[in-house]
C-alpha positions as CSV (number, residue, x, y, z in Angstrom):
1,X,131.0,105.6,-63.9
2,X,133.2,108.2,-65.6
3,X,131.4,111.1,-67.2
4,X,131.7,111.2,-71.1
5,X,133.8,114.0,-72.6
6,X,131.8,116.9,-73.9
7,X,131.1,116.3,-77.6
8,X,130.9,119.9,-78.7
9,X,132.4,123.2,-77.7
10,X,130.7,126.4,-78.9
11,X,132.0,129.9,-79.5
12,X,135.3,129.5,-77.7
13,X,137.8,132.5,-77.8
14,X,141.0,131.3,-79.5
15,X,144.0,132.0,-81.6
16,X,145.5,129.8,-84.4
17,X,149.1,129.1,-83.4
18,X,150.0,126.9,-86.4
19,X,148.3,125.3,-89.4
20,X,149.3,123.1,-92.3
21,X,147.6,121.2,-95.2
22,X,145.8,118.0,-94.4
23,X,144.8,115.5,-97.1
24,X,143.5,117.2,-100.3
25,X,141.1,120.0,-99.1
26,X,141.5,120.4,-95.3
27,X,143.9,121.9,-92.9
28,X,145.2,120.9,-89.5
29,X,145.0,123.6,-86.9
30,X,146.9,123.9,-83.6
31,X,144.8,126.3,-81.6
32,X,145.2,128.0,-78.3
33,X,141.8,128.5,-76.7
34,X,140.8,130.3,-73.6
35,X,139.1,127.5,-71.6
36,X,140.5,124.4,-73.2
37,X,144.2,125.2,-73.8
38,X,145.9,123.9,-76.9
39,X,143.6,121.9,-79.2
40,X,144.4,120.1,-82.4
41,X,141.5,120.1,-84.9
42,X,140.9,119.6,-88.6
43,X,139.2,122.4,-90.7
44,X,137.5,120.4,-93.4
45,X,137.4,122.1,-96.8
46,X,139.6,125.0,-95.7
47,X,141.9,124.6,-98.7
48,X,139.2,124.6,-101.3
49,X,139.3,127.7,-103.5
50,X,136.8,130.3,-102.3
51,X,136.6,128.8,-98.8
52,X,135.6,131.6,-96.3
53,X,137.8,129.9,-93.7
54,X,140.9,131.1,-95.5
55,X,140.3,134.7,-94.5
56,X,139.2,133.8,-90.9
57,X,141.8,131.3,-89.7
58,X,144.7,133.8,-89.7
59,X,147.6,133.9,-87.2
60,X,147.6,136.5,-84.5
61,X,143.9,137.3,-85.0
62,X,141.3,136.6,-82.3
63,X,138.6,134.1,-83.4
64,X,135.6,132.4,-82.0
65,X,135.7,128.7,-82.8
66,X,133.2,125.8,-82.3
67,X,134.3,122.2,-82.6
68,X,133.3,118.7,-81.8
69,X,134.8,115.3,-81.2
70,X,136.0,113.1,-78.3
71,X,139.5,112.0,-79.6
72,X,142.8,113.9,-79.7
73,X,141.9,115.4,-83.1
74,X,138.7,117.5,-83.1
75,X,136.7,118.7,-86.0
76,X,136.1,122.4,-86.6
77,X,132.4,123.3,-86.8
78,X,132.5,127.0,-87.3
79,X,134.9,130.0,-87.1
80,X,134.1,133.7,-86.7
81,X,136.7,136.4,-86.9
82,X,136.6,138.9,-84.0
83,X,138.9,141.6,-85.4
84,X,140.3,144.5,-83.4
85,X,144.0,143.7,-83.8
86,X,146.1,145.0,-86.7
87,X,148.2,142.5,-88.6
88,X,151.7,142.2,-87.1
89,X,154.5,143.4,-89.3
90,X,158.3,143.5,-89.3
91,X,160.1,142.6,-86.0
92,X,156.8,142.4,-84.0
93,X,155.7,139.7,-86.4
94,X,158.8,137.7,-85.8
95,X,158.3,138.2,-82.0
96,X,154.7,136.9,-82.5
97,X,156.1,133.7,-84.1
98,X,158.5,133.4,-81.1
99,X,155.6,133.5,-78.7
100,X,153.8,130.9,-80.7
101,X,156.8,128.6,-80.8
102,X,157.2,128.8,-77.0
103,X,153.5,127.8,-76.6
104,X,153.8,125.0,-79.2
105,X,156.9,123.6,-77.5
106,X,155.9,124.0,-73.9
107,X,152.1,123.9,-73.5
108,X,150.5,120.5,-73.1
109,X,147.4,119.9,-75.1
110,X,143.9,120.0,-73.6
111,X,145.0,121.8,-70.4
112,X,143.2,125.1,-69.7
113,X,145.4,128.2,-69.0
114,X,142.9,131.1,-69.0
115,X,145.4,133.6,-67.4
116,X,148.1,132.6,-69.9
117,X,145.6,133.0,-72.8
118,X,144.8,136.5,-71.5
119,X,148.5,137.3,-71.4
120,X,149.0,136.1,-74.9
121,X,146.1,138.2,-76.1
122,X,147.6,141.3,-74.5
123,X,151.0,140.5,-75.9
124,X,149.7,140.2,-79.4
125,X,147.7,143.4,-79.0
126,X,150.8,145.2,-77.7
127,X,153.0,143.9,-80.6
128,X,150.4,145.0,-83.1
129,X,150.7,148.7,-82.3
130,X,154.5,148.8,-82.2
131,X,156.5,150.1,-85.2
132,X,157.8,147.5,-87.7
133,X,161.4,148.1,-86.5
134,X,160.4,146.5,-83.2
135,X,161.2,149.4,-80.9
136,X,159.6,148.5,-77.6
137,X,159.2,144.7,-78.1
138,X,161.5,143.7,-75.1
139,X,159.0,144.6,-72.3
140,X,156.2,142.7,-74.2
141,X,158.3,139.6,-74.5
142,X,159.7,139.6,-71.0
143,X,156.2,140.0,-69.4
144,X,154.8,137.1,-71.4
145,X,157.8,134.9,-70.7
146,X,157.5,135.5,-67.0
147,X,153.8,134.6,-67.1
148,X,154.5,131.5,-69.2
149,X,157.1,130.3,-66.7
150,X,154.6,130.7,-63.9
151,X,152.0,128.8,-65.8
152,X,154.4,125.9,-66.4
153,X,155.3,125.8,-62.7
154,X,158.8,127.3,-63.2
155,X,158.0,130.7,-61.7
156,X,160.7,132.4,-59.6
157,X,160.6,135.3,-57.0
158,X,163.2,137.4,-58.7
159,X,163.5,139.7,-55.6
160,X,164.6,136.8,-53.3
161,X,167.8,134.9,-53.0
162,X,167.5,131.8,-51.0
163,X,164.7,133.3,-48.9
164,X,166.5,136.7,-48.3
165,X,165.8,140.0,-50.1
166,X,168.0,140.7,-53.1
167,X,170.4,143.6,-52.4
168,X,170.7,146.3,-55.1
169,X,174.5,146.5,-54.4
170,X,175.3,142.8,-54.8
171,X,175.7,140.5,-57.8
172,X,173.8,137.2,-58.1
173,X,173.5,134.1,-60.2
174,X,170.5,132.2,-61.4
175,X,169.8,128.4,-61.3
176,X,166.6,127.3,-63.0
177,X,166.0,124.7,-60.2
178,X,166.9,127.0,-57.3
179,X,166.0,130.5,-58.5
180,X,168.3,133.5,-57.6
181,X,171.5,132.3,-55.9
182,X,174.7,134.0,-54.7
183,X,177.0,134.8,-57.6
184,X,179.0,131.9,-59.0
185,X,182.1,132.2,-61.2
186,X,180.7,129.6,-63.8
187,X,177.3,131.3,-64.2
188,X,176.2,134.6,-65.7
189,X,176.1,137.3,-63.1
190,X,173.2,139.7,-62.6
191,X,173.2,143.0,-60.7
192,X,170.9,143.1,-57.7
193,X,169.5,146.4,-58.9
194,X,168.6,144.8,-62.3
195,X,166.9,141.9,-60.6
196,X,164.8,144.2,-58.4
197,X,163.8,146.2,-61.5
198,X,162.9,143.0,-63.3
199,X,160.9,141.8,-60.4
200,X,158.9,145.0,-60.4
201,X,158.2,144.7,-64.2
202,X,160.6,147.5,-65.2
203,X,162.1,145.8,-68.2
204,X,163.4,148.8,-70.3
205,X,166.3,149.7,-68.1
206,X,167.5,146.1,-67.7
207,X,166.9,144.9,-71.3
208,X,170.2,142.9,-71.8
209,X,170.1,141.3,-68.3
210,X,166.4,140.5,-68.6
211,X,166.9,138.8,-71.9
212,X,169.8,136.8,-70.6
213,X,167.8,135.8,-67.5
214,X,164.9,134.5,-69.6
215,X,167.2,132.8,-72.1
216,X,168.8,130.9,-69.2
217,X,165.4,130.0,-67.6
218,X,163.9,128.6,-70.9
219,X,167.1,126.8,-71.9
220,X,166.6,124.5,-68.9
221,X,163.1,123.7,-70.0
222,X,163.5,123.4,-73.7
223,X,166.6,121.2,-73.6
224,X,169.0,120.9,-76.5
225,X,166.6,121.7,-79.4
226,X,166.9,125.5,-80.0
227,X,164.0,127.8,-80.8
228,X,164.0,128.5,-84.6
229,X,162.5,132.0,-84.1
230,X,165.0,133.0,-81.5
231,X,167.9,132.1,-83.7
232,X,166.3,134.0,-86.5
233,X,166.0,137.1,-84.3
234,X,169.6,136.8,-83.3
235,X,170.7,136.6,-86.9
236,X,168.7,139.7,-87.8
237,X,170.1,141.6,-84.9
238,X,173.6,140.8,-86.2
239,X,172.7,142.1,-89.6
C-alpha cells in the first residue's frame, strides 16, 4: 500500500519566485523551497489591508514557510522573514528577475533541488551587494546558469571536446546535445582559451563568449518562447 503524502511541511527555507492575486483576499505563490523544490500555494488573506504577510512574502528575501495539503495547490500556514539580504536594485534586480524566470520556465514542481536552491541563495546574496549599475553581474549569472544546466541534466564538461582536452590555441563550436565540438562554419565559434577559463569558473575575462555560450545552451531547452527578462536586459544595454 502506497504511503500517503505528508500533510504538512514546517519551517521550510524558501524564496517566493512569483505571486499574483487569487480570488478576493488571497494570493497565489510560486515558491522555490530547499527540500521540496517549486511549490504552488495559496496565501489566504494576504491581500487584506493590514495583513502581515504583505511585508514578509517579498521577492528575493529568504523566508521560512509552513504549509499543508495533498493536492497540487497547497495552503500556506505561516511565514517568517529571515532577513540578511538587502533589497535588489537597478540592474541586479533585473538579473534577479531573470534567474526567477529561468526557474519558473525550467524547474518542474515538487522535485527537490537542494544544491540548486543553495546556488540561487548565493546568487541573490551576491547580486544584493553589487552596485545598481550592475558592474560584476556577469560572473554571478554564469555560475548560476551552469549549476542550473547541471541540475536539469544538460551539464557539459566545457574543457573536453568529444572526449579530448580542449586546446587553448584552437577554435571550437558548441552543440547542446553533444557539448563542445570542433569548429563548424554554421555555428558560433569559441576560443579554446576562453572555454578553459569558463570551465575553471573565470568568467570576467571571457564575458562575451560566456554569455553567448549560455544563450546557446538555454535556447535549446527553452524553445521558441523567449525570456522576457533577457529581452529587457538586451534593450537596456542598447540604451
